[in-house]
N, C-alpha and C positions, 0 to 999 in steps of 0.2 A: 305255619308254624306248628312245632310239636307241642303237645299238651304238657302240663305239669307231669312231673315222674310218677306222683301218685294217682294221675289219671289213667293209668294202663293197667290192663289186665294181662295176666300170662295164659297162655296156652302152649301146648306142647305134646311131643309124641316119644319122649325121652331119647331123642337124638338131636333134636333141635327145638326151637321154641320161638313164638312170636309174641310181640306186643301190641294189643290192640287198646286203641283209645275210646274214651267215652261217647266220641261222634261217630263209632263206627270204622275208624280207620286203622288199619295195619300198618304201622310205621316201621316196625322192624322185624325183619325174618332172614335167616341165614339158612342156604341149603347146599347140600343135603345135612350138614353137620353144625354143632354148635359154633364151630371155628371157621365155618366156610364164610365165603364172601357174601355178604347180604344182598339180596335181591330189592328188599325194601329197605332203604337207609333214611328216610324222611325224619326219622328219630334224630339224627346227627347233621340236618341239613334242612332241605326243604323239599316240596313235592317233587320237585325236578329230579331228586334223587331217588324215588319211587315210593310208592304207596299203594294202598288198596282199600277204598272206601266203600262200605254199603250203609246206605240210609236214606232216610226220607229225601224227597226231591226239594232242592233250594234255589233261590236265585243265585245267579253266578257271583253276584256282587255281596253277598252274605255269607257270612261264617257257616258251615254246617250244623244243623241242631244236634245237641247232645242228648244221650239217653237219659229219661228220666228215672228208669230202674235199671239195674244190672244185677247179677250174681251168677255165683256157679250153681249149677244143678246138683243140689244136694252135696256130697263130700265125692266131688269130681273136679276134672279140669275142663268141663263144658260150660263156656261162658253164654249167658242169656242176656241180651239186652234190648228194652223195650221203650220205644219214643210214643209218646201221646202227641198226635198232631189235631189240627183243627178238621181233619178228614176223616180220622180215625187212630186206631192204634196197631203198632207193628212190632213183632218180636224178631230178632235175628239171633241165631244160635251159631257161636264159632267154636271149633275143636279142630284137633290134629288127632286122627286115630293112632294109636299104638301100632307100629308098621311092622309088617313082615314082607314088604316090597318097596314101592315108590313111596316116599314122604307127600303126605298131602294135606292141605288146608282147606278145610269144606266149611261153608256157610250157608247156612240155611234161614231163608226168609219166609214168615208165616204170619198170614193176615189175622188179627185178633178181633179187630171191629172196624167198619167203616169200609172205604175204599181208599187206600193210601198209596198214591204214587211214589215210586222209589227209584234210586240210580245206583248201579255199581259202577265206580270209576277204577281202572286197574292200571297202573303204570310201572311196568317192571323195568328195573335198571340193574344191570349185572355189575358185578365188580365194585360194590359200595357206592352205586349211583354213577359211576363213570362211564359204563358202556351201555348204549341204547341197542337193544337185541334187535334181530330181524323176526318181526312177527307175521306170521302168514296162516292160512288155512290149511289143513292137512286130513283129509278125508272127514270133513265137516267139523274137527277141532281146531281151535286156535292153538298155535303152538309160538312161543318165544324162543330164539336160539341165538345164542353167542358163545363161540369157543367151545369149552368142553360141556356147558351146560344147555339144556332146556327145560322149560316150563310149559306144561299143557294146561289150558284152561277149558273147562266143560261147563256147559248149563244149558237147559232148555230155552233160556231167552234168547231173542235177536240179539246180536250185538253189532257194534260199529265202530269204527276207528276214527279218532279226530286229535290231532295235535299230540300225536305219538302215544295216544292214552286210548284203551279199550273200553267203551261205554255199553252199558245195557240199561235202558229205560222200561220201566215195568210198572203195573199196579197190582196190588193184592189186596183180596177180600178175605172174610173170615174162611176159615178153612184152607186158603192156599198155602201151599208148601213149596217154593222154589229153591231149588240147590245151585251153589256156584262152587267149583272146586279147582285148586291148581294142584299140579302134581310136577314133581321135579323127575326128571331122567337124564343121565350122561347123553348128550346129544347124538354119540354114535351107535347107540343102541334102538332097539324097536321102542316105538310109543307105549308109554305105560298103559296098562288096562284102564278100561273105562271106570269112573268111581261109581260105587253103589252107596250114597250118602245116607240113606235112611238105615241101611244095615250097619254101616261103619258107626252111626250115633249109638244104636242100640249095643254094638260090641265096646264101644268106650266107655259106655256107661257102666257096663257090666264089668269091665276091667276095673276101673276105680273103685265101685261097691266091694268087690271081692278083695281088693288089696287093702281098702282100708279097715276091713271085718278083722286083719291080723293085728290091729292097733292094741295093746295091752293097757294103755292108759284110759281111765275112765273117770277122771277128776273133775273138778269144777273148772278147769279151763280147757276142756276138752276141744270145744270148737276152734281157739286157737292153736292149740297143739296139733289137731288134724290138718287143719289148712297149712301149717308150716310143714309137717311131714309130707303132704303131697308136694309142696313147693319143691323140698329136698327131693323127692322122687324125679320129679320132673327135670330137676338139674343133674340127674344121673343119666351118663350115656349108657344105653342098655346094652350094647353089643361088647363093651369091654368092662363095666361096672365103674369107670372113672367118673368122677362128681366135678361138675365145673363150679367154680365160685360164684358166677352169676351168667346170664345168657347174653350180655351185652359189653360193649367196649366203650370207653371214653364219655360216660356219664358223669358229670363234674362233681368232685367233693365240694367246690365252691364256684356257684354260678359265675360265669365269666373268667374262671382262672385256670390253671395249666395242669392241676392235678387230675389229669385223665387217664385212665389205664385201661388195658384189655384183660377183662376177668374171663375171658372162654376158655380158661385151661383149668387144670387141676393141681390146686395148691395141695401139697401133702398136709400142712396143717389144717386148711379147710375141711380136707376130706376125711381126715383123721378124727376131728370132732364132730363131723356129719356121722360117722359111723358109731361113734359114741351114743348119740343121740337115737340112731335107728336100732341100735342094739337093746338099749334101755326101754324102747316101746314096742319091742317084739319084731322087729325086722331083721331077721339073722340071714335070710337069702341075699338081701343087698350088702350085709356086712361081709359075708362070704365071698362075693363078688369083687368088693372093694379090695379085699386081701389079695386074691388072686390078681388084680389090677396091679398091685402095688410089687408083689414079686415078679411080675413080668416086666414092670418098668425099671426096676432098680436092678434085675437079674445080671449078675456078673460083674457088677461095678459099685458096689454098696458103699465104697470109700468116697465116691464122687456123687453121693446122693445130692440131687437137684431139690430146691424147694418146690418146684412145680415140673409139670411135664404135660404134654398134650393128651387129649382124652384117649387116646389109643396108646398113650405111652411115648409119644414122641419127645425128643431131647432139644430139638432146636426151635426156639419160639423167638426168631430175630425180629426185634422192635423196629417199625417204620411208622411214619406219619404219613396222613392222606390229606395232603394240601387242598384237595378239591373240595373238600367237606367243611363247612364253616364251624361244625360242632354244636352241640345242643345248647341253644341260647347264646350262640357266638363264644361258648368254651372251647376254645383251640389249644393244642392241637388235637387232633382225632388221632389215635394210635391203635395200631393192630399189632399184634405179637406182643411180647414183654421181655423187656432187658433184663429184668430183675432174676430171670431164671437161673443164672448161674452165680447169683450172689452165695455168700457163706451165710446161713442161718443157722446156728447151734440148736435153737430151739426146736427145729424140725425132728431132730433125732428123738428128742422127748416126745413130741406129740405121736410120732409113729410107733414109737415103743409103748406109750400109753394106749394106743388103739389096740395094739396086738396083744397087750396083756388083758384089756377088757375083752377081747374077742375070746381068748383062752379061759378068763375067769366065768365066762357067761356060758361056756361049753361048747363053742364052737368048733366043730371037729379039727383036730390037731392038723397042723402042718408041719412036717420037719423043716421044711425049708425056710418056713416063716421063723422057726426058732433060730435055726442057723444066721439068717439074715439079723436076728436082734443082737446075736452074740457078736456078728461082724461090726454092726453099727458101734458096738460099746468098745470095742478094740480100737475103732477109729478115734472115739471121744477121748480115750486114754491120752492120745498122743496131741488131741487138738482143743480139747475144752478150754485151756488157759489162753487162747488166741482171741482177739478182736473179731468180731463179726459185723453185719448189717442189721442183725436183729428181726424182731417179729413183722416191724413195720416198714422192712425194706428200703432204710434210708438210702439216700444218694449223695448223702455227705460220707466223711470218714468213718471208717471201721472205728467201732467202741466196744468196750467190755461191758455189754448190756446186761444188767442184773437178770433179767426174765432169761435170756439165753443159758445164764448158768445155771438158773433154777431147773430148767427143762433139761440141761445137761444132767443134773442130779436126779430128776425124774426117771431119765432114760437108764442109768445105771441102777436105780433103787428097783424099777420093775423087773429088768434083767436079774437081779439077785433074788427077786421072788420067784420068778421062773426057775433058776436054778434049785432054791430051796424046795420048790414043789415036786422035784425030781425029773422034770420034764426037759432038762438041758443039763449039759456040763460045762464048767465053766471054772476060773480063778476065784473061788468064792471070798477068799479072805483077802485077796489083793484088790477085787472089786468093793468090798466092804471099806477097805481104807480109802479107795477112789472116793467112795460117797462120802465119807466125812471129810476128806480133804475138800472137795467142792464145797459142802455145807459150811465148812468153817471159812473157807475164802470168801463166799458169797455174805456171810454174817460179819466179817471183818470190813471188807471193801466196798460192800455195796448198801451198807446201812449208815445212816447219819444220825450219830446220837443225840446231838443238840436238839435237832427236831424230831426225833423220835419217828424216823420213817426210812424205808427204803428207799434207794434214788434211782434214776433211769438208768445210770451207768456207773461205773467205779469212779469215784472221785468227783462226780457232778452234784449239783444241786437240783437239777430238773425232776420232776415227778414223772411217772409213766403209768397208765391205767393197767399196764400186762401185769404191775406188780399186785393187782388185786386176786392173781391167780396163786399167788403163793399159799394160802390156807387150802384152796380147792385142789391143789396138787399134793397137799399133803407134807409139803417142805416145813411148815412150821404149824402148830395148832392154832384154831381160830382165836383162842383165849389168850395167846402171847401178846404181850405188851407191845412189841414191835409190829405185829399184824394189825392189832387195834390203831397203833399210832399211824401205820402207812394209810390204812382206809379213811381215817379221818383227814390226813393231811391231803389225800386226793380229794375228798368231798372239798376242801376249803381251796384248792388251788387249781382244780381241774374240773369244777363244776360250771355249767353255763348257768344263766339267769334262772332258767327253768327246772334246774336239778340234774339235766342228763350230765353225761361224762365225756370231756374230750380226751382223746387218746394222749395227748403231751403237748407242751406248750409250743405255739407256733409264733412268727414274728413279722407278721404282714407282708411289706414289700421286701424285706432282708430276709435272706435264705437262712432258716433255722437249722436244728440239729438234724433234719431230713434232708438238708441241700437243696430244698425248694423254696421261692418264694410263695407269697400268699397264705392264706388260712384256710380252715376246713370246718365243718359242721360237727357236733357231737356224734362220736362214732357209737353206734347202736349196742353192738357187742359188749363194749366197755360198760353202758350203763346197765344191762342185764347181769354183767359180772358184779357190779357195785349192789344189785338187789341180793345177788347169791350171798356176796360177804356181810352184808347187813343181818341176813337171817342167820348167817353161820354165829355171828357174835350175839344174837340174841335179840336184835332189833328187828324183830319180825313184822311188826305192825309198820315200821318204817319202810322194810323191804316189799310187803305187800302193795303199799300205796307207790312206791316208785315202780314196781312191776306194773300196776295198771294204768299207771302214765304212760308206760311204754307201750303197753297194748292200744292205748288210744290214739297212738301216732300211726298205727297200721291205717292203710287206706280202707276203702269201704269193701274190698274183697279181702282184706286180712293178710297185705302183703307190706314187706318193709324193703327200702334200699339200704344201702351201706349207713347213711349218715343222716341226721337231722339238721336243718340250718336253723338255729334259734332265734336268727335275727328275721329270717325271711319266713319262719315258720311253714316250712316246706320239706320234703324228702330230698336229698341230693346222695348222688354217687350210684355206682351200678345197681341195676334192679332187675328183678328181686334178689337179695343177698343170701347166699346159704349163712355166712357168717353172721348175719342178725336172726335169721330164722333158727339155727341151732341153739344159742343161749336162750333163746324164748322158751324152748321146749325144757331145757335144762332147769331154768329158774320155775318154770310151772311144776316139774316134777318135785323140787325141792321144796317149794312153799306147800305143795300138797301133802308132803310126806310130814311137814312140820304142822300142818293144819292152819297156817296161816293164810287164810282167805276169806273174803267177806261173804255174806249170806247166809 
């Protein structure tokens, strides 16, 4: 059975990623890309669906022992796990070197004290655990082949096959270092080169040390900010600059529920806010790469802007269910692809325009096509902003006039007016100023409940929505506006969990709610960070700091966050690690640091 979501560590090479559990098991890895089929899918099923465990040998009828210590080596994505056993102490170092060739997962076992019997158990299953590959020897190397894929297994240890699994039994003493590597290669090509584990380890450590040195944030929350930035970098697909929302699919928003989605794609919203955090912490190259990705993805068809694309800009992300996988803790269905790709979400126009605006304001080299794209997006909004849409949360129920969507349409127009006013673009300035005023007036008249002094989720509704917390952050209204303060306080009253974290919107248990789905979900971590931001903006800085530090305490021991927190089960839920959680963590840290609202 897979571990709890927070039991996992992330390692990756900025083209794909693996999740490593506390017991030394790799339960999730897609090769060669984030969105490729998994060769280890035990996370969403059982060991029969693929895994790779390295750890102290144990009785077959006993659970594998868990590491007593683990952590990343400095500011890197190199994982070190240590076991203390009756016979001594052993360390396993796991990493994926940033690649210029075949993707590799390298695991180095090191003896620390005593003599510790160890075992490597490798069960490769292609196509999300459905396909058993042909495993054989080729010039002294072990290779698993199925269809277009081959995975090469290299180690100096003797290996043997049993029960469709490749094993290695060995003992390590102080000073011993034994390496194991798997490398992916298209099956029709020549074998990948033999790995060089120690040189790759040194190069990987150098890469991360040099990358982190560019960070311009040196405030009191630096540890949390750096780990979040490293996580966001790990979720960036280096060849194109696309940023995945998470490296996993179908980790449930409710244990045992059906809210299970594939997040291994580039949401324009998530990527745009990620870009914002990277720019404000000194990472201009990543921002430039994302802007180039955006221009390629949208090229020639900005009127049909999708809310998400593949990591290379692919448009077709057809959704399917993998019925042979029982799901994480029996949370079915397991989905791949995402049918929300073709939804209408008007807020995306605002997020993209805001990101382009920030890039422009922070001095990123001008790109004429980016300015042209921005103008085309506003021309589209002129004709469509009054339409209902599926909104920021991708509801699968009827379209509505979501207030957040209208606010972000206003943001798109406002930022484009600023671009024209700066002299870097030409457009119908007066007409768009009128458009901006029209949208603002419409929202304030139709999306605001005077009796309760709060904005609502959609026009004419009484439900609240945590996305309304972005109204002051986007500059739609000032923080001291009574309607803003009323909305913040209403969300605190009606959408807070017992431990003070924030739900996205009301759900209704077994009945389908506003999102068209049955079941409930946990507190949405991004919304909880937004609340901390808003509290700071309205002067309640001590309350903001306390909420922020409670949120930091939800991170696992490695500083990682999933999408949500289940207040009933007191555990992380949803896809992991989640960019949409780590980005607002950075933003709130920056805001609290600027305000001086931190302890110590």
